[in-house]
C-alpha positions as CSV (number, residue, x, y, z in Angstrom):
1,X,-114.6,-62.0,134.4
2,X,-116.3,-59.1,132.8
3,X,-114.5,-55.7,131.9
4,X,-116.6,-52.6,131.9
5,X,-115.2,-50.3,129.2
6,X,-116.4,-46.6,128.7
7,X,-115.8,-44.7,125.4
8,X,-114.9,-41.1,126.2
9,X,-114.3,-40.4,122.5
10,X,-117.0,-41.5,120.1
11,X,-114.5,-42.5,117.5
12,X,-112.5,-44.6,119.9
13,X,-112.2,-48.4,119.0
14,X,-113.0,-50.7,121.9
15,X,-110.2,-53.1,122.8
16,X,-110.7,-56.6,121.5
17,X,-109.1,-60.0,120.9
18,X,-108.1,-60.3,117.3
19,X,-108.3,-64.1,117.3
20,X,-109.8,-66.7,119.5
21,X,-107.2,-67.8,122.2
22,X,-105.2,-64.6,122.0
23,X,-103.8,-63.6,125.4
24,X,-103.7,-59.8,124.8
25,X,-106.6,-57.4,124.1
26,X,-105.6,-55.1,121.2
27,X,-105.7,-51.4,122.0
28,X,-106.0,-48.6,119.4
29,X,-104.9,-45.0,119.1
30,X,-107.5,-42.3,119.3
31,X,-105.3,-39.7,117.8
32,X,-103.0,-39.0,114.8
33,X,-99.4,-38.3,115.7
34,X,-95.9,-38.9,114.3
35,X,-93.3,-40.0,116.7
36,X,-89.8,-38.9,115.7
37,X,-86.8,-41.1,116.4
38,X,-86.1,-41.3,120.3
39,X,-89.4,-39.5,120.9
40,X,-91.7,-40.8,123.6
41,X,-95.4,-40.0,124.0
42,X,-98.5,-41.1,125.9
43,X,-101.0,-42.0,123.2
44,X,-104.7,-41.5,124.0
45,X,-107.1,-44.5,123.5
46,X,-110.3,-42.7,124.1
47,X,-111.4,-45.3,126.5
48,X,-111.6,-45.9,130.3
49,X,-112.0,-49.2,131.9
50,X,-112.7,-50.9,135.1
51,X,-110.3,-53.7,135.9
52,X,-111.7,-55.9,138.7
53,X,-110.1,-55.9,142.2
54,X,-107.3,-58.4,142.5
55,X,-106.3,-58.0,138.8
56,X,-104.0,-55.7,136.8
57,X,-103.8,-54.7,133.2
58,X,-100.2,-55.1,131.8
59,X,-99.6,-53.3,128.6
60,X,-97.1,-54.8,126.1
61,X,-95.8,-54.2,122.7
62,X,-97.5,-55.4,119.5
63,X,-94.6,-57.6,118.2
64,X,-95.0,-56.6,114.6
65,X,-94.7,-52.9,115.4
66,X,-91.9,-53.6,117.7
67,X,-89.8,-55.7,115.4
68,X,-90.7,-53.9,112.1
69,X,-90.9,-50.3,113.2
70,X,-89.1,-49.9,116.5
71,X,-92.2,-48.9,118.4
72,X,-91.8,-49.9,122.0
73,X,-94.2,-49.6,125.0
74,X,-92.9,-47.9,128.1
75,X,-94.5,-48.1,131.3
76,X,-97.6,-50.3,131.3
77,X,-99.2,-51.2,134.6
78,X,-102.9,-50.3,134.9
79,X,-104.1,-50.9,138.5
80,X,-107.6,-51.9,139.3
81,X,-108.4,-48.6,141.1
82,X,-107.6,-46.5,138.1
83,X,-110.5,-44.9,136.3
84,X,-108.9,-42.4,133.9
85,X,-108.3,-42.7,130.2
86,X,-106.0,-45.5,129.2
87,X,-103.0,-44.0,127.6
88,X,-100.2,-46.0,126.0
89,X,-96.7,-44.9,126.6
90,X,-94.8,-45.4,123.3
91,X,-91.1,-44.8,122.4
92,X,-89.8,-44.8,118.8
93,X,-86.5,-46.6,118.9
94,X,-86.3,-46.8,115.1
95,X,-84.3,-44.6,112.7
96,X,-87.3,-42.8,111.0
97,X,-90.4,-41.0,112.3
98,X,-93.4,-43.4,112.7
99,X,-96.9,-42.2,111.9
100,X,-99.6,-43.3,114.2
101,X,-103.1,-43.0,112.9
102,X,-106.4,-42.9,114.8
103,X,-107.9,-46.4,115.0
104,X,-104.5,-48.1,114.6
105,X,-103.5,-51.0,116.8
106,X,-100.7,-49.7,119.1
107,X,-100.4,-52.1,122.0
108,X,-101.9,-55.1,123.8
109,X,-103.0,-55.6,127.3
110,X,-103.0,-58.8,129.4
111,X,-105.3,-59.0,132.3
112,X,-103.6,-60.9,135.1
113,X,-104.3,-61.9,138.7
114,X,-102.2,-60.2,141.3
115,X,-100.7,-61.7,144.3
116,X,-100.4,-59.5,147.4
117,X,-97.6,-60.8,149.6
118,X,-97.5,-60.1,153.2
119,X,-94.4,-58.0,154.1
120,X,-93.1,-59.7,157.2
121,X,-90.4,-57.1,158.3
122,X,-87.1,-55.8,157.1
123,X,-84.8,-58.8,157.2
124,X,-81.2,-58.7,158.5
125,X,-80.2,-61.6,156.1
126,X,-81.6,-63.7,153.4
127,X,-81.3,-67.5,152.9
128,X,-78.3,-68.8,150.9
129,X,-78.6,-70.1,147.4
130,X,-76.3,-71.7,144.9
131,X,-76.6,-68.7,142.6
132,X,-76.1,-66.1,145.5
133,X,-75.6,-62.6,144.3
134,X,-74.4,-63.5,140.7
135,X,-76.3,-61.3,138.3
136,X,-76.0,-60.0,134.8
137,X,-74.4,-62.5,132.5
138,X,-73.8,-65.0,135.3
139,X,-75.5,-67.9,133.6
140,X,-73.4,-67.6,130.4
141,X,-74.4,-67.3,126.8
142,X,-74.9,-70.9,125.8
């Protein structure tokens, strides 16, 4: 697979794999901004991309930023038909402001194949399972 990537900001950093075998492409900020605690913002990357038909770009946290600084990705599905600037929705769940600088790694994207199920019709009932409707916490803690 080949990804076409277009810089719309000459200072933008192209997404890349930090190490061989990495699953996620690192994405970089194209702007300087400080996120206050509980503030959310769409951060510009300065790039557009062409994800092939049948695939999707899923945006995820950088684990170090998430654990160490409380910077969380919000939203994060980039459809193959989208041709606008890639923006990364971030939320600061930390107790202090977090300074994002241009050219800083802020998220990662996994490119994954999409299955398109055929929707048969609205069903009147579903098959029975051992779990049934048991939800949150139903499998226990240990």
